C-alpha positions as CSV (number, residue, x, y, z in Angstrom):
1,M,-0.1,0.3,0.1
2,T,1.6,3.2,-1.3
3,V,0.5,5.0,2.5
4,G,3.8,7.0,3.1
5,I,3.2,8.5,-0.2
6,W,0.4,10.5,1.9
7,A,2.4,10.9,5.1
8,G,1.9,14.6,6.6
9,V,-0.3,15.5,3.1
10,R,-3.9,16.0,5.2
11,E,-1.9,18.3,7.8
12,R,-0.4,20.4,4.8
13,V,-3.6,21.2,3.0
14,L,-5.8,22.1,6.3
15,R,-3.0,24.3,7.1
16,L,-3.2,26.4,4.0
17,A,-7.3,27.2,5.1
18,E,-5.1,29.5,7.5
19,H,-2.9,30.8,4.8
20,P,-3.5,35.0,4.9
21,R,-3.1,34.7,0.8
22,A,-4.4,30.9,0.2
23,Q,-8.2,32.8,-1.1
24,Q,-6.1,34.3,-3.9
25,V,-4.8,31.1,-5.6
26,F,-7.1,29.8,-8.5
27,G,-9.9,26.9,-7.3
28,A,-9.8,28.6,-3.6
29,R,-13.2,29.6,-3.9
30,G,-14.2,26.2,-4.9
31,H,-13.1,24.1,-2.4
32,G,-12.0,26.4,0.6
33,F,-9.1,24.1,1.1
34,R,-11.6,21.9,3.1
35,L,-11.1,18.1,3.3
36,G,-13.6,15.4,3.6
37,P,-13.2,12.3,6.2
38,V,-10.9,9.3,5.6
39,M,-12.8,6.6,4.3
40,D,-12.3,3.2,6.2
41,E,-11.5,-0.2,4.7
42,G,-15.4,-1.0,4.8
43,E,-16.4,1.9,3.1
44,L,-13.9,1.2,0.3
45,N,-14.6,-2.4,0.0
46,A,-18.6,-1.7,-0.9
47,L,-17.3,1.1,-3.4
48,E,-15.0,-1.4,-5.2
49,A,-17.7,-4.0,-5.4
50,D,-20.1,-1.8,-6.8
51,L,-17.3,-0.2,-9.4
52,G,-16.3,-4.1,-10.3
53,V,-12.9,-3.0,-9.7
54,G,-10.2,-2.4,-7.2
55,L,-9.6,1.5,-7.1
56,P,-6.3,2.7,-8.3
57,T,-3.7,2.3,-5.7
58,E,-2.5,5.7,-4.7
59,Y,-5.9,7.3,-4.9
60,R,-7.3,4.4,-2.8
61,S,-4.2,5.4,0.0
62,F,-5.6,8.9,-0.6
63,L,-9.3,8.1,0.4
64,L,-7.8,6.1,3.6
65,C,-5.4,8.8,4.9
66,V,-5.9,12.5,3.3
67,G,-9.7,12.8,3.0
68,S,-12.4,11.3,0.7
69,G,-12.9,14.6,-1.7
70,G,-12.9,18.4,-1.4
71,A,-9.5,20.6,-1.7
72,G,-7.3,19.6,-4.8
73,P,-6.2,20.4,-8.3
74,D,-8.5,23.5,-9.8
75,Y,-11.8,23.6,-8.1
76,G,-11.9,20.4,-5.8
77,L,-12.2,16.9,-5.7
78,M,-15.7,14.9,-6.0
79,T,-16.4,12.4,-3.5
80,P,-17.7,8.8,-3.4
81,V,-20.7,8.6,-1.4
82,S,-23.0,6.1,-1.4
83,R,-26.7,6.7,-2.4
84,D,-29.8,4.0,-2.7
85,S,-28.7,3.6,-6.2
86,G,-24.9,2.6,-5.4
87,W,-22.4,4.5,-5.2
88,Q,-21.2,7.3,-6.9
89,W,-19.3,10.6,-6.9
90,R,-20.5,14.0,-6.1
91,G,-19.4,17.5,-5.5
92,I,-19.7,17.3,-2.2
93,G,-19.1,20.8,-0.2
94,L,-17.5,22.3,-3.7
95,A,-18.9,25.4,-5.0
96,F,-18.2,24.5,-8.5
97,P,-18.9,20.5,-8.8
98,G,-18.0,18.6,-12.1
99,Q,-20.7,15.9,-12.8
100,P,-21.5,13.0,-11.3
101,T,-20.1,9.7,-12.2
102,T,-22.1,6.6,-11.1
103,A,-19.1,3.8,-9.7
104,R,-20.8,1.4,-12.4
105,F,-20.6,3.5,-15.4
106,A,-16.6,4.1,-13.9
107,G,-16.1,0.7,-14.0
108,Q,-16.6,0.1,-17.8
109,P,-14.0,-0.6,-19.9
110,F,-12.3,2.7,-20.6
111,V,-11.4,3.4,-23.9
112,A,-11.5,6.8,-24.8
113,K,-8.1,6.7,-27.2
114,A,-10.0,4.0,-29.4
115,L,-13.1,6.0,-29.9
116,Q,-11.0,8.9,-30.4
117,E,-9.3,7.8,-33.0
118,E,-12.8,6.7,-34.5
119,L,-14.2,10.1,-34.1
120,D,-11.3,12.0,-35.9
121,S,-12.1,9.4,-39.1
122,L,-15.9,10.5,-38.8
123,E,-15.2,14.4,-38.9
124,T,-13.7,13.7,-42.1
125,Q,-16.8,12.1,-43.5
126,E,-19.1,14.8,-42.3
127,P,-22.0,15.3,-45.3
128,E,-22.0,18.1,-47.4
129,R,-24.7,19.6,-49.1
130,E,-23.5,19.3,-52.8
131,A,-23.2,15.7,-52.0
132,F,-26.8,15.6,-51.8
133,A,-29.7,15.9,-54.1
134,T,-32.4,17.7,-51.8
135,D,-32.1,19.7,-48.4
136,D,-34.2,16.9,-46.6
137,A,-31.5,14.5,-47.7
138,F,-28.7,16.2,-46.7
139,R,-30.5,16.9,-43.2
140,R,-30.6,13.2,-42.8
141,A,-28.0,12.3,-43.1
142,H,-25.9,15.3,-41.0
143,R,-28.6,14.4,-38.0
144,A,-27.6,10.7,-38.5
145,W,-23.7,11.9,-38.4
146,D,-24.5,14.0,-35.5
147,A,-25.7,11.4,-33.4
148,R,-23.5,9.1,-33.8
149,Y,-20.7,11.6,-33.3
150,E,-22.8,12.6,-30.0
151,E,-22.6,8.8,-29.1
152,L,-18.5,8.3,-30.0
153,S,-17.9,11.5,-27.7
154,D,-20.5,10.3,-25.0
155,A,-18.9,6.9,-24.6
156,Q,-15.4,8.1,-24.2
157,E,-16.3,8.9,-20.2
158,A,-16.7,5.5,-19.5
159,G,-14.4,3.8,-17.6
160,A,-12.9,7.4,-15.6
161,V,-14.2,9.5,-12.3
162,F,-15.1,13.0,-13.4
163,L,-12.9,14.1,-10.7
164,S,-12.2,17.6,-10.7
165,E,-14.2,20.7,-12.7
166,Q,-11.9,23.0,-14.2
167,G,-13.7,25.7,-15.3
168,C,-15.3,26.8,-18.8
169,G,-16.3,22.7,-19.0
170,Y,-13.2,21.2,-18.8
171,T,-12.5,18.2,-16.1
172,S,-10.0,15.9,-15.1
173,L,-10.7,12.7,-15.1
174,L,-9.0,9.9,-13.1
175,V,-9.0,6.5,-15.0
176,M,-10.5,3.2,-13.0
177,T,-10.3,0.2,-15.9
178,G,-7.6,-0.4,-18.3
179,P,-4.2,0.0,-19.1
180,Y,-4.2,4.0,-17.9
181,R,-5.9,2.6,-14.7
182,G,-4.8,5.5,-12.4
183,A,-3.8,8.1,-15.0
184,I,-5.1,11.5,-15.2
185,W,-7.1,12.1,-18.3
186,E,-8.3,15.9,-19.5
187,D,-11.3,16.6,-20.5
188,L,-10.8,18.5,-23.8
189,R,-13.9,18.3,-25.6
190,P,-15.3,22.2,-24.8
191,A,-12.6,23.0,-27.4
192,D,-12.9,19.8,-30.0
193,L,-9.9,18.4,-28.6
194,G,-11.4,15.5,-27.3
195,I,-10.3,13.4,-23.7
196,K,-6.3,13.5,-23.7
197,P,-3.9,11.8,-21.0
198,S,-1.9,14.2,-18.5
199,G,1.0,12.6,-18.4
200,Q,0.7,12.5,-14.6
201,N,-1.1,9.7,-12.3
202,F,-3.2,10.6,-9.4
203,A,-0.4,11.0,-6.8
204,Q,2.2,13.1,-8.8
205,W,-1.1,15.6,-10.0
206,Y,-2.5,15.8,-6.4
207,R,1.2,16.6,-5.0
208,S,2.6,18.8,-6.9
209,W,-0.5,21.0,-6.9
210,L,-0.1,20.6,-3.3
211,E,3.7,21.8,-4.0
212,R,2.5,24.4,-6.2
213,T,0.2,26.0,-4.2
214,E,2.1,26.3,-1.3
215,Q,5.0,28.4,-3.5
216,Q,2.5,30.5,-4.8
217,C,0.8,31.5,-1.1
218,E,4.4,32.6,0.1
219,A,5.4,34.2,-3.1
220,L,1.2,36.2,-3.3
221,P,1.7,39.7,-2.8
222,D,-1.3,40.5,0.0
223,D,-3.4,42.6,-2.6
224,D,-3.3,40.1,-5.1
225,V,-6.7,38.8,-6.4
226,D,-7.7,35.4,-7.8
């Protein structure tokens, strides 16, 4: 278990809430440097049973040692909670939460990369008016093309959790299944850039945010604004 990498992290995050310049850091107004309570083994086992796979190791140890959600990159981390319909990630305590993710959806195969290749190919096949004899034929073809595009785009989300809202529709995802399990991917679809790997796993992503935030708090002048 990778518990050691989280030693002292909860205390460091909570200390930031008391820093006089902490609220000037981007995203602080979304989470206030508050952390949810840590989870216990019974809760994690129940979550994993619903998920259908084990949680990524570094994220699992974070939930055990640091907190269930709250303070984190951008506008903060979504929190896994148990509902009558099953476990899901929700924006508990966040001013600007991302969209909820059910454990059953997050436990599906993550095939965003393959789907992006299919989407790239589909973009080259968008119907053009001059290829059709009538406006009605063109509109029918374009509706079918658009529906297929939306279907593939939505399917890219499966196998991952919407973990942190970046703002303007951009989101950080934590991959739960497949060869990219434990990695952070970025949802850049508002800019028509698809879902792309960030190059970091969960621990790297979170710890780099914490270190960067601590440095920013010390460097910001007292009269700086978010």
